[in-house]
N, C-alpha and C positions, 0 to 999 in steps of 0.2 A: 504493500500500500504506500509506504513512504517513498519507494522507488518511483512509482507512478506519479506521485505528487511532485517529486523533484523534476522528473522528465516533463511534466505538464508545465512547469515554470519556464521551460525552454521551448515551448510550442509557439512558433511565430504567429500562426493564425489565431490561436486561442488568446494569447496575451495581447495581440493588437486589437482584438475585439474588446477586451476588458479596458484597455487604455483609451480607446476611442469613446467608449461609453462614459468613462470617468471625466474625460475632457469636455463632453457635451452636457452632462448632467451633474452639476456640482454636488447635489445632495446625496448621490449614491454612496460616496465614500463614508458618510456618517452612518448610513444604514448598514453597510458592511461591517464597520467597526463596532456598532452596537450589537449586532447578532453574534459576531465572534467573541466579543467581550462577555456577553451573557453566557455563552457556551463555555468559554475558558474559566470564567469566574465560578460557575457551578462545579465544574470538574476539579479545579484546583482546591476549592473549599472542601469538597468531599474527600479528596486525596489527603489533605492535611488532617481531616478528622479520622480517616482510616489509619494514617501513620500514628496518630496519638493513641488510637484504640488498641494497637498492638501491645501496648505496655500494660493493659488491663484486660484480663481474660473475660470477665463478664461483658465489658464494653465491646470487645472483639466479637464475641458471640452475637451481640446485638447487631453489629455490622454485617456479619454473615447472614443473619436472618432477614435483614431489612435492606441490604444493598446489593446482594448477589442474586442472580436469577437462577432459580431451581424449582422443579415441580413441587418440592417440599415447602417452598416459601409462598408468601401471600402474593396476590396479583400485582400489587403496587411495585414489586421488585422488578417487573418488566421495564418500568420506567427508571427507577433509581439505579439499576445496574448499568444503564447506558452511560451514566456520568461518573461511574465508579471505576477506579483503577487501583490495583494492588502493587504495581511495580512502576518505578520511575521510567523505565524503558518504554513500556506500553503507553504511559501517559504522554511522554514526549513525542512518540511516533504518531499517535492519534491527533495530538495538537498540531503537529507539523502538517499532517495530511489535511485537516480541516482548514487550517490557515491558508493552504494552497488552493483548495477547491471550492470553498464557500463563495468567493466572488463570481465564479462561473454561473451559479444559479441566481444569486441575489442581483447581479448586474444585468441579467437578461430582462429585456423590456416586457416579456410576456410571462415572467415568473415572479422574481422579487423575493423579499424576506418571508412573506406569508407562505409561499409555495416551498421555499427552502425548508422551513420548519415543518411543514406538512410532510414533505418527503423524508426528512430526517427522523421525525417521530414515528411515522407510519412504518417505514422500513425497519426501524429499530425495534418497535413493539412487535411487529409480525415476525421478524427474525428471532427475537427472544422467545416468542411463543412456539415457533418451530423447533427451537432448541429443546424446550420442555417436552414437546411431543416426541421428538427423536429419542431423547434419553429415557423417556418413560416407556415407550412401546417398542423401540428397536434395540437400543443399548441395554435396556432394563437396569438403569442405574440413575443415580441422582448426583450428577456432576454440576456444581454451581459455576456460573460464569459471570464475568464482569467486563466492562469495556464497551465502547461505542462502535465496535467493528461492524455489526449489522447495519447501523445507520451510515457509517462511512461507505460501505459497499452500496447502500441505497443511493447516496449522493453521487458516487462514481458511476453507477448504472444510469442515473438521470443525465449526467454529463455526457456519457457515451451516446445516449439518445439525442442529445442536443448537438453535440459536436463529434459525430462518429469519425470524421475524417481529419480531425485536428492532429497534427504531427507531434509526436513526443520525441525529443532529441536528447542525446546524452549531454551532460554538463561539461564534458571534457572537450576542449576546443578542437583538437585535431580529429575527433570522432563525430563532432556535432553534425556536420554536413553529410558524413558518410553513412551513418547508421540512424535510422528513424523508424517509428512504427506508429500507426494510427491509434487514437484513443480507443476507438471501438474494438480494435484487435487486441489491445493491451488488456482492457477490462474483460473481454471475452476469454482471453487466454487465462486470466486470473481465475475466472469462474470454472473453466475446464480443469484447472489444477485443483481447485477446491472439490469439484465433483469426483475427480480421480482419488483424492485423499479420502473423501467420504466413503467411496465404494471399497477401496483396497486397504484402508487403514481404519476400520471400524472401531478399533480400540483407542484411537486418538482422542485426547481430552479436548482438542480444539473443536469449536462449534462450527464446522464447515457448513452444516445445513443452514445455520442462521446467516452466514455470509451469502450463500446462494439465494436464499429467500429475500434478503435485503436488496441484492442487486436486481432481482427480477421485479420487485416492488417499485424501486426507483425508476427503472427503465419503463415499466408499464405506466407509471404515473405521468411521465413525460409524453408518452404516446397518446394517452387519454386526453391530456391537456391540449396537445396538438390537434387532435380530432375535434375537440370541443371548439377551439378557436377557428378551425376550418369550417365547421358548421355555422358558427356565428357570421363568418365572412360571407358564406353562401347565402344565408338568409338576408343579410343587409344588402347584398348585390341584387337579389331578387326583388327586395322591397323598393330599391331605387330604380 
């Protein structure tokens, strides 16, 4: 995920679109900053609370029951687990990814902050629910999970639907022009990898099924939004 976000930063077509929007609409930057600030603030606050809780056993048990997603836990953990991280590495990776890809949805004239949060939360919640079903009926276990990976996959799936041909380039100067891959291919390849791991490594503790569901939800949301806008345009043209 972090690799795709870094490559996306070197996508000429994707970044030129973002820069052109920011230059034309001055208030977009504040919206981007607000949404990412909200996301980062919640995540960092919960991480600080989790770090403190490790010093006290009863408090850490409270964290496991209320912040991790598991079939044994209450429904609200589908939401709280999205903003919870137990390691610095995963926290920094997901923060980097979201910092890189949030503008692609928020700056789009037909989406914006409301649709970004709709995609983020819907893909995250449905991905988390898929994790519960998978471990309850297939794995026959209760493996708790934390992190916003399903929502990140949902956002990437949405971007792949919006910018399927955006070129991802390596950040190394001498390879930047020689090697590139489209965003649609990169996200699709990531999903194929998750599917392979899901099928052949059923004992894996990683929630590959939540990744796949998140990506499908994000991509489907964009397609439904496009169809809705296309229908509105056809009606307005018929009326005129």
